[in-house]
DRENKOL-356365 format. One record per residue: x, y, z of N, C-alpha, C in turn; residue number from 1; residue in one letter. Coordinates in steps of 0.1 Angstrom, whole numbers, plus 2048, in hexadecimal, padded with zeros to 3 digits. Layout:
<atoms>
atom nc1->X | nc2->Y | nc3->Z | cac1->X | cac2->Y | cac3->Z | cc1->X | cc2->Y | cc3->Z | resi->NUM | resn->A
...
</atoms>
This chain:
<atoms>
atom nc1->808 | nc2->7F4 | nc3->800 | cac1->800 | cac2->800 | cac3->800 | cc1->809 | cc2->80D | cc3->800 | resi->1 | resn->M
atom nc1->812 | nc2->80D | nc3->809 | cac1->81B | cac2->819 | cac3->80A | cc1->824 | cc2->819 | cc3->7FE | resi->2 | resn->K
atom nc1->828 | nc2->80E | nc3->7F8 | cac1->830 | cac2->80E | cac3->7EC | cc1->829 | cc2->814 | cc3->7E0 | resi->3 | resn->L
atom nc1->81C | nc2->810 | nc3->7DF | cac1->814 | cac2->816 | cac3->7D4 | cc1->813 | cc2->825 | cc3->7D5 | resi->4 | resn->R
atom nc1->811 | nc2->82A | nc3->7E1 | cac1->810 | cac2->838 | cac3->7E3 | cc1->81D | cc2->83F | cc3->7E0 | resi->5 | resn->R
atom nc1->828 | nc2->839 | nc3->7E5 | cac1->835 | cac2->83F | cac3->7E2 | cc1->838 | cc2->83F | cc3->7D3 | resi->6 | resn->F
atom nc1->835 | nc2->834 | nc3->7CC | cac1->838 | cac2->833 | cac3->7BE | cc1->82F | cc2->83E | cc3->7B6 | resi->7 | resn->L
atom nc1->823 | nc2->83F | nc3->7BB | cac1->81A | cac2->849 | cac3->7B4 | cc1->820 | cc2->857 | cc3->7B6 | resi->8 | resn->S
atom nc1->825 | nc2->85A | nc3->7C2 | cac1->82B | cac2->867 | cac3->7C5 | cc1->838 | cc2->869 | cc3->7BC | resi->9 | resn->Y
atom nc1->840 | nc2->85F | nc3->7BA | cac1->84C | cac2->860 | cac3->7B2 | cc1->848 | cc2->863 | cc3->7A4 | resi->10 | resn->I
atom nc1->83E | nc2->85C | nc3->79E | cac1->839 | cac2->85F | cac3->791 | cc1->835 | cc2->86D | cc3->78F | resi->11 | resn->I
atom nc1->82D | nc2->872 | nc3->799 | cac1->828 | cac2->880 | cac3->798 | cc1->834 | cc2->88A | cc3->799 | resi->12 | resn->D
atom nc1->83D | nc2->888 | nc3->7A2 | cac1->848 | cac2->891 | cac3->7A3 | cc1->851 | cc2->890 | cc3->797 | resi->13 | resn->I
atom nc1->852 | nc2->885 | nc3->790 | cac1->859 | cac2->884 | cac3->784 | cc1->853 | cc2->88D | cc3->779 | resi->14 | resn->Y
atom nc1->846 | nc2->88C | nc3->778 | cac1->83E | cac2->895 | cac3->76F | cc1->841 | cc2->8A3 | cc3->772 | resi->15 | resn->V
atom nc1->840 | nc2->8A7 | nc3->77E | cac1->842 | cac2->8B5 | cac3->782 | cc1->850 | cc2->8BA | cc3->77F | resi->16 | resn->I
atom nc1->85A | nc2->8B1 | nc3->782 | cac1->868 | cac2->8B4 | cac3->780 | cc1->86B | cc2->8B5 | cc3->771 | resi->17 | resn->T
atom nc1->865 | nc2->8AD | nc3->769 | cac1->867 | cac2->8AD | cac3->75B | cc1->862 | cc2->8BB | cc3->755 | resi->18 | resn->F
atom nc1->856 | nc2->8BF | nc3->759 | cac1->851 | cac2->8CB | cac3->754 | cc1->859 | cc2->8D7 | cc3->759 | resi->19 | resn->I
atom nc1->85E | nc2->8D6 | nc3->766 | cac1->867 | cac2->8E1 | cac3->76B | cc1->874 | cc2->8E1 | cc3->764 | resi->20 | resn->S
atom nc1->879 | nc2->8D6 | nc3->760 | cac1->885 | cac2->8D5 | cac3->758 | cc1->884 | cc2->8DC | cc3->74B | resi->21 | resn->F
atom nc1->879 | nc2->8DA | nc3->744 | cac1->876 | cac2->8E0 | cac3->737 | cc1->875 | cc2->8EF | cc3->739 | resi->22 | resn->L
atom nc1->86F | nc2->8F3 | nc3->744 | cac1->86E | cac2->902 | cac3->748 | cc1->87C | cc2->907 | cc3->74A | resi->23 | resn->F
atom nc1->885 | nc2->8FF | nc3->751 | cac1->892 | cac2->904 | cac3->753 | cc1->89A | cc2->905 | cc3->746 | resi->24 | resn->Y
atom nc1->899 | nc2->8FC | nc3->73D | cac1->8A0 | cac2->8FD | cac3->730 | cc1->89B | cc2->90A | cc3->729 | resi->25 | resn->L
atom nc1->88E | nc2->90C | nc3->729 | cac1->889 | cac2->918 | cac3->723 | cc1->88E | cc2->925 | cc3->729 | resi->26 | resn->N
atom nc1->88E | nc2->926 | nc3->736 | cac1->891 | cac2->932 | cac3->73D | cc1->8A0 | cc2->934 | cc3->73E | resi->27 | resn->I
atom nc1->8A8 | nc2->92A | nc3->73E | cac1->8B7 | cac2->92B | cac3->73F | cc1->8BC | cc2->932 | cc3->732 | resi->28 | resn->S
atom nc1->8B6 | nc2->930 | nc3->727 | cac1->8BA | cac2->937 | cac3->71B | cc1->8B7 | cc2->946 | cc3->71C | resi->29 | resn->R
atom nc1->8AC | nc2->949 | nc3->723 | cac1->8A9 | cac2->957 | cac3->724 | cc1->8B3 | cc2->95F | cc3->72D | resi->30 | resn->S
atom nc1->8B8 | nc2->959 | nc3->737 | cac1->8C1 | cac2->960 | cac3->740 | cc1->8D0 | cc2->95C | cc3->73E | resi->31 | resn->F
atom nc1->8D2 | nc2->956 | nc3->733 | cac1->8E0 | cac2->952 | cac3->72F | cc1->8E8 | cc2->95E | cc3->72A | resi->32 | resn->S
atom nc1->8F4 | nc2->960 | nc3->72E | cac1->8FC | cac2->96B | cac3->729 | cc1->900 | cc2->968 | cc3->71A | resi->33 | resn->P
atom nc1->8FF | nc2->95C | nc3->716 | cac1->903 | cac2->958 | cac3->709 | cc1->8F8 | cc2->959 | cc3->6FF | resi->34 | resn->F
atom nc1->8ED | nc2->95D | nc3->702 | cac1->8E2 | cac2->95E | cac3->6F9 | cc1->8DA | cc2->951 | cc3->6F8 | resi->35 | resn->G
atom nc1->8D6 | nc2->94E | nc3->6EC | cac1->8CE | cac2->942 | cac3->6EB | cc1->8D5 | cc2->936 | cc3->6E5 | resi->36 | resn->S
atom nc1->8E3 | nc2->936 | nc3->6E7 | cac1->8EB | cac2->92B | cac3->6E2 | cc1->8E8 | cc2->91F | cc3->6EB | resi->37 | resn->D
atom nc1->8E3 | nc2->914 | nc3->6E6 | cac1->8DF | cac2->909 | cac3->6EF | cc1->8EB | cc2->901 | cc3->6F4 | resi->38 | resn->P
atom nc1->8F7 | nc2->904 | nc3->6EF | cac1->903 | cac2->8FD | cac3->6F4 | cc1->909 | cc2->904 | cc3->700 | resi->39 | resn->T
atom nc1->906 | nc2->910 | nc3->702 | cac1->90B | cac2->918 | cac3->70D | cc1->900 | cc2->91B | cc3->717 | resi->40 | resn->E
atom nc1->901 | nc2->916 | nc3->723 | cac1->8F8 | cac2->919 | cac3->72E | cc1->8FF | cc2->91E | cc3->73A | resi->41 | resn->Y
atom nc1->8FA | nc2->928 | nc3->740 | cac1->900 | cac2->92E | cac3->74C | cc1->8F4 | cc2->92D | cc3->757 | resi->42 | resn->S
atom nc1->8F8 | nc2->927 | nc3->762 | cac1->8EE | cac2->926 | cac3->76C | cc1->8EE | cc2->932 | cc3->775 | resi->43 | resn->I
atom nc1->8E3 | nc2->93A | nc3->773 | cac1->8E1 | cac2->946 | cac3->77B | cc1->8D9 | cc2->944 | cc3->787 | resi->44 | resn->Q
atom nc1->8DB | nc2->94B | nc3->792 | cac1->8D3 | cac2->94A | cac3->79E | cc1->8C4 | cc2->94D | cc3->79B | resi->45 | resn->P
atom nc1->8C2 | nc2->956 | nc3->793 | cac1->8B4 | cac2->95A | cac3->790 | cc1->8AD | cc2->94E | cc3->789 | resi->46 | resn->I
atom nc1->8B4 | nc2->946 | nc3->781 | cac1->8AE | cac2->93B | cac3->77A | cc1->8AA | cc2->931 | cc3->785 | resi->47 | resn->T
atom nc1->8B2 | nc2->92E | nc3->78E | cac1->8AE | cac2->924 | cac3->799 | cc1->8A3 | cc2->929 | cc3->7A1 | resi->48 | resn->W
atom nc1->8A2 | nc2->935 | nc3->7A4 | cac1->897 | cac2->93B | cac3->7AC | cc1->88A | cc2->93A | cc3->7A4 | resi->49 | resn->I
atom nc1->88A | nc2->93D | nc3->797 | cac1->87E | cac2->93C | cac3->78F | cc1->87A | cc2->92E | cc3->78D | resi->50 | resn->L
atom nc1->883 | nc2->925 | nc3->78B | cac1->87F | cac2->917 | cac3->789 | cc1->87A | cc2->911 | cc3->796 | resi->51 | resn->V
atom nc1->880 | nc2->915 | nc3->7A2 | cac1->87B | cac2->910 | cac3->7AF | cc1->86C | cc2->915 | cc3->7B1 | resi->52 | resn->S
atom nc1->86A | nc2->921 | nc3->7AE | cac1->85C | cac2->927 | cac3->7B0 | cc1->853 | cc2->920 | cc3->7A7 | resi->53 | resn->I
atom nc1->857 | nc2->91E | nc3->79A | cac1->84F | cac2->917 | cac3->791 | cc1->84C | cc2->909 | cc3->795 | resi->54 | resn->F
atom nc1->856 | nc2->902 | nc3->79B | cac1->854 | cac2->8F4 | cac3->79F | cc1->849 | cc2->8F3 | cc3->7AB | resi->55 | resn->F
atom nc1->84B | nc2->8FD | nc3->7B4 | cac1->841 | cac2->8FD | cac3->7C0 | cc1->833 | cc2->900 | cc3->7BB | resi->56 | resn->L
atom nc1->832 | nc2->90A | nc3->7B2 | cac1->824 | cac2->90D | cac3->7AD | cc1->81F | cc2->901 | cc3->7A5 | resi->57 | resn->L
atom nc1->827 | nc2->8FB | nc3->79D | cac1->822 | cac2->8F0 | cac3->795 | cc1->81E | cc2->8E4 | cc3->79E | resi->58 | resn->L
atom nc1->826 | nc2->8E2 | nc3->7A9 | cac1->823 | cac2->8D7 | cac3->7B3 | cc1->814 | cc2->8D9 | cc3->7B8 | resi->59 | resn->Y
atom nc1->811 | nc2->8E5 | nc3->7BD | cac1->804 | cac2->8E8 | cac3->7C3 | cc1->7F9 | cc2->8E7 | cc3->7B8 | resi->60 | resn->F
atom nc1->7FC | nc2->8ED | nc3->7AC | cac1->7F2 | cac2->8EC | cac3->7A2 | cc1->7EF | cc2->8DE | cc3->79D | resi->61 | resn->V
atom nc1->7FA | nc2->8D7 | nc3->79B | cac1->7F9 | cac2->8C9 | cac3->796 | cc1->7F1 | cc2->8C0 | cc3->7A0 | resi->62 | resn->Y
atom nc1->7F5 | nc2->8C0 | nc3->7AD | cac1->7ED | cac2->8B8 | cac3->7B6 | cc1->7DF | cc2->8BD | cc3->7B9 | resi->63 | resn->F
atom nc1->7DE | nc2->8CA | nc3->7BA | cac1->7D1 | cac2->8D1 | cac3->7BD | cc1->7C7 | cc2->8CE | cc3->7B2 | resi->64 | resn->G
atom nc1->7CB | nc2->8D0 | nc3->7A5 | cac1->7C2 | cac2->8CE | cac3->79A | cc1->7BE | cc2->8BF | cc3->798 | resi->65 | resn->C
atom nc1->7C8 | nc2->8B6 | nc3->799 | cac1->7C5 | cac2->8A8 | cac3->797 | cc1->7BD | cc2->8A2 | cc3->7A2 | resi->66 | resn->F
atom nc1->7C1 | nc2->8A4 | nc3->7AE | cac1->7BA | cac2->89E | cac3->7B9 | cc1->7AD | cc2->8A5 | cc3->7BD | resi->67 | resn->E
atom nc1->7AC | nc2->8B1 | nc3->7B9 | cac1->79F | cac2->8B9 | cac3->7BB | cc1->795 | cc2->8B8 | cc3->7B0 | resi->68 | resn->G
atom nc1->799 | nc2->8B1 | nc3->7A5 | cac1->790 | cac2->8B0 | cac3->799 | cc1->787 | cc2->8A3 | cc3->79B | resi->69 | resn->S
atom nc1->77F | nc2->8A1 | nc3->791 | cac1->777 | cac2->895 | cac3->791 | cc1->77F | cc2->888 | cc3->790 | resi->70 | resn->R
atom nc1->78B | nc2->889 | nc3->78B | cac1->794 | cac2->87D | cac3->78B | cc1->797 | cc2->878 | cc3->799 | resi->71 | resn->L
atom nc1->799 | nc2->881 | nc3->7A2 | cac1->79D | cac2->87F | cac3->7B0 | cc1->7AB | cc2->878 | cc3->7B2 | resi->72 | resn->K
atom nc1->7B3 | nc2->879 | nc3->7A7 | cac1->7C0 | cac2->873 | cac3->7A8 | cc1->7CA | cc2->87A | cc3->79E | resi->73 | resn->K
atom nc1->7D7 | nc2->879 | nc3->7A1 | cac1->7E1 | cac2->87E | cac3->797 | cc1->7E4 | cc2->872 | cc3->78E | resi->74 | resn->T
atom nc1->7EB | nc2->875 | nc3->783 | cac1->7EF | cac2->86A | cac3->77A | cc1->7F7 | cc2->85F | cc3->781 | resi->75 | resn->P
atom nc1->7FF | nc2->862 | nc3->78B | cac1->807 | cac2->858 | cac3->792 | cc1->7FD | cc2->84F | cc3->79B | resi->76 | resn->G
atom nc1->7F4 | nc2->856 | nc3->7A1 | cac1->7EA | cac2->84E | cac3->7A9 | cc1->7E1 | cc2->846 | cc3->7A0 | resi->77 | resn->K
atom nc1->7DE | nc2->84B | nc3->794 | cac1->7D6 | cac2->843 | cac3->78B | cc1->7DE | cc2->836 | cc3->787 | resi->78 | resn->H
atom nc1->7EB | nc2->838 | nc3->784 | cac1->7F3 | cac2->82C | cac3->780 | cc1->7F4 | cc2->822 | cc3->78C | resi->79 | resn->M
atom nc1->7F4 | nc2->826 | nc3->798 | cac1->7F5 | cac2->81D | cac3->7A4 | cc1->7E7 | cc2->81A | cc3->7A9 | resi->80 | resn->M
atom nc1->7DC | nc2->81F | nc3->7A3 | cac1->7CE | cac2->81C | cac3->7A7 | cc1->7CB | cc2->820 | cc3->7B5 | resi->81 | resn->K
atom nc1->7CF | nc2->82D | nc3->7B8 | cac1->7CD | cac2->833 | cac3->7C5 | cc1->7C4 | cc2->83F | cc3->7C2 | resi->82 | resn->I
atom nc1->7BB | nc2->842 | nc3->7CC | cac1->7B2 | cac2->84D | cac3->7CB | cc1->7B0 | cc2->853 | cc3->7D8 | resi->83 | resn->E
atom nc1->7B0 | nc2->860 | nc3->7D9 | cac1->7AE | cac2->867 | cac3->7E6 | cc1->79F | cc2->86C | cc3->7E6 | resi->84 | resn->F
atom nc1->798 | nc2->869 | nc3->7F0 | cac1->78A | cac2->86E | cac3->7F2 | cc1->788 | cc2->873 | cc3->800 | resi->85 | resn->T
atom nc1->77D | nc2->879 | nc3->803 | cac1->77A | cac2->87C | cac3->811 | cc1->776 | cc2->86F | cc3->818 | resi->86 | resn->S
atom nc1->773 | nc2->870 | nc3->825 | cac1->76F | cac2->864 | cac3->82C | cc1->762 | cc2->85E | cc3->827 | resi->87 | resn->K
atom nc1->75A | nc2->867 | nc3->821 | cac1->74D | cac2->862 | cac3->81C | cc1->74E | cc2->85D | cc3->80E | resi->88 | resn->L
atom nc1->75A | nc2->85E | nc3->808 | cac1->75C | cac2->85A | cac3->7FA | cc1->75A | cc2->864 | cc3->7EF | resi->89 | resn->G
atom nc1->758 | nc2->871 | nc3->7F4 | cac1->756 | cac2->87C | cac3->7EA | cc1->763 | cc2->881 | cc3->7E6 | resi->90 | resn->F
atom nc1->762 | nc2->888 | nc3->7DA | cac1->76E | cac2->88F | cac3->7D5 | cc1->772 | cc2->89B | cc3->7DE | resi->91 | resn->R
atom nc1->77F | nc2->89D | nc3->7DF | cac1->784 | cac2->8A8 | cac3->7E8 | cc1->783 | cc2->8B5 | cc3->7E0 | resi->92 | resn->L
atom nc1->781 | nc2->8BF | nc3->7E8 | cac1->781 | cac2->8CD | cac3->7E2 | cc1->790 | cc2->8D1 | cc3->7E0 | resi->93 | resn->S
atom nc1->792 | nc2->8DA | nc3->7D7 | cac1->7A0 | cac2->8DF | cac3->7D5 | cc1->7A5 | cc2->8E5 | cc3->7E2 | resi->94 | resn->I
atom nc1->79D | nc2->8EB | nc3->7EA | cac1->7A1 | cac2->8F1 | cac3->7F7 | cc1->7A6 | cc2->8E5 | cc3->800 | resi->95 | resn->K
atom nc1->79F | nc2->8DA | nc3->800 | cac1->7A4 | cac2->8CF | cac3->809 | cc1->7B1 | cc2->8C9 | cc3->804 | resi->96 | resn->E
atom nc1->7B2 | nc2->8C8 | nc3->7F7 | cac1->7BF | cac2->8C3 | cac3->7F1 | cc1->7CA | cc2->8CC | cc3->7F4 | resi->97 | resn->V
atom nc1->7C9 | nc2->8D9 | nc3->7F2 | cac1->7D3 | cac2->8E2 | cac3->7F5 | cc1->7D7 | cc2->8E2 | cc3->804 | resi->98 | resn->L
atom nc1->7CD | nc2->8E1 | nc3->80C | cac1->7CF | cac2->8E0 | cac3->81B | cc1->7D8 | cc2->8D4 | cc3->81E | resi->99 | resn->M
atom nc1->7D5 | nc2->8C9 | nc3->817 | cac1->7DD | cac2->8BC | cac3->819 | cc1->7EB | cc2->8BF | cc3->814 | resi->100 | resn->K
atom nc1->7ED | nc2->8C6 | nc3->809 | cac1->7FB | cac2->8C8 | cac3->804 | cc1->802 | cc2->8D2 | cc3->80D | resi->101 | resn->L
atom nc1->7FC | nc2->8DC | nc3->812 | cac1->802 | cac2->8E6 | cac3->81A | cc1->807 | cc2->8E1 | cc3->828 | resi->102 | resn->V
atom nc1->7FE | nc2->8D8 | nc3->82D | cac1->801 | cac2->8D2 | cac3->83A | cc1->809 | cc2->8C5 | cc3->839 | resi->103 | resn->T
atom nc1->80F | nc2->8C3 | nc3->82D | cac1->817 | cac2->8B7 | cac3->82B | cc1->810 | cc2->8AA | cc3->82E | resi->104 | resn->L
atom nc1->803 | nc2->8A9 | nc3->82C | cac1->7FC | cac2->89D | cac3->82E | cc1->7F7 | cc2->89B | cc3->83C | resi->105 | resn->G
atom nc1->7FA | nc2->8A3 | nc3->846 | cac1->7F5 | cac2->8A1 | cac3->853 | cc1->7E6 | cc2->8A4 | cc3->854 | resi->106 | resn->F
atom nc1->7E1 | nc2->8AC | nc3->84B | cac1->7D3 | cac2->8AF | cac3->84A | cc1->7CC | cc2->8A3 | cc3->845 | resi->107 | resn->Y
atom nc1->7D2 | nc2->89B | nc3->83D | cac1->7CC | cac2->88F | cac3->837 | cc1->7C9 | cc2->884 | cc3->841 | resi->108 | resn->S
atom nc1->7D0 | nc2->884 | nc3->84B | cac1->7CE | cac2->879 | cac3->855 | cc1->7C1 | cc2->87B | cc3->85D | resi->109 | resn->G
atom nc1->7BC | nc2->887 | nc3->85D | cac1->7B0 | cac2->88A | cac3->865 | cc1->7A3 | cc2->88A | cc3->85C | resi->110 | resn->T
atom nc1->7A4 | nc2->88E | nc3->850 | cac1->798 | cac2->890 | cac3->848 | cc1->797 | cc2->888 | cc3->83B | resi->111 | resn->T
atom nc1->7A2 | nc2->883 | nc3->837 | cac1->7A2 | cac2->87C | cac3->82A | cc1->7A5 | cc2->86D | cc3->82C | resi->112 | resn->L
atom nc1->7A0 | nc2->865 | nc3->823 | cac1->7A2 | cac2->857 | cac3->823 | cc1->7A7 | cc2->852 | cc3->816 | resi->113 | resn->K
atom nc1->7B2 | nc2->84A | nc3->816 | cac1->7B7 | cac2->845 | cac3->809 | cc1->7B0 | cc2->838 | cc3->806 | resi->114 | resn->K
atom nc1->7AB | nc2->837 | nc3->7FA | cac1->7A5 | cac2->82B | cac3->7F6 | cc1->7AB | cc2->826 | cc3->7E9 | resi->115 | resn->T
atom nc1->7AC | nc2->819 | nc3->7E8 | cac1->7B1 | cac2->813 | cac3->7DC | cc1->7A6 | cc2->80C | cc3->7D5 | resi->116 | resn->I
atom nc1->7A4 | nc2->810 | nc3->7C8 | cac1->799 | cac2->80A | cac3->7C1 | cc1->79D | cc2->7FD | cc3->7BB | resi->117 | resn->K
atom nc1->794 | nc2->7F4 | nc3->7BA | cac1->797 | cac2->7E7 | cac3->7B4 | cc1->793 | cc2->7E8 | cc3->7A5 | resi->118 | resn->N
atom nc1->79D | nc2->7E8 | nc3->79C | cac1->79A | cac2->7EA | cac3->78E | cc1->799 | cc2->7DD | cc3->786 | resi->119 | resn->Y
atom nc1->798 | nc2->7D2 | nc3->78D | cac1->798 | cac2->7C5 | cac3->786 | cc1->78A | cc2->7C2 | cc3->781 | resi->120 | resn->R
</atoms>
């Protein structure tokens, strides 16, 4: 059970990291002193700051939108057949999902229940 949850998180973080890396490649050319030459990259502090902010925003938007939608799961949770619902089995609101993310999951222990659907 915990392995499935861990693997689903790894899949989701991989997706977020990949998108952030594409953002980094795009923005590093903008702040490069060498212009748009793809063979010359200079790592500027502003680049790391912008990519970090982008990663955090994408993290909250990604999990908030997927878990708060009618799907009730992220692509990683879908692959591992995990779904987050309320204790009564209803879809979580985006507010509840964001509260779960901000409190690093401590909120989920009191109001959320993890269910695994049997897809057989």
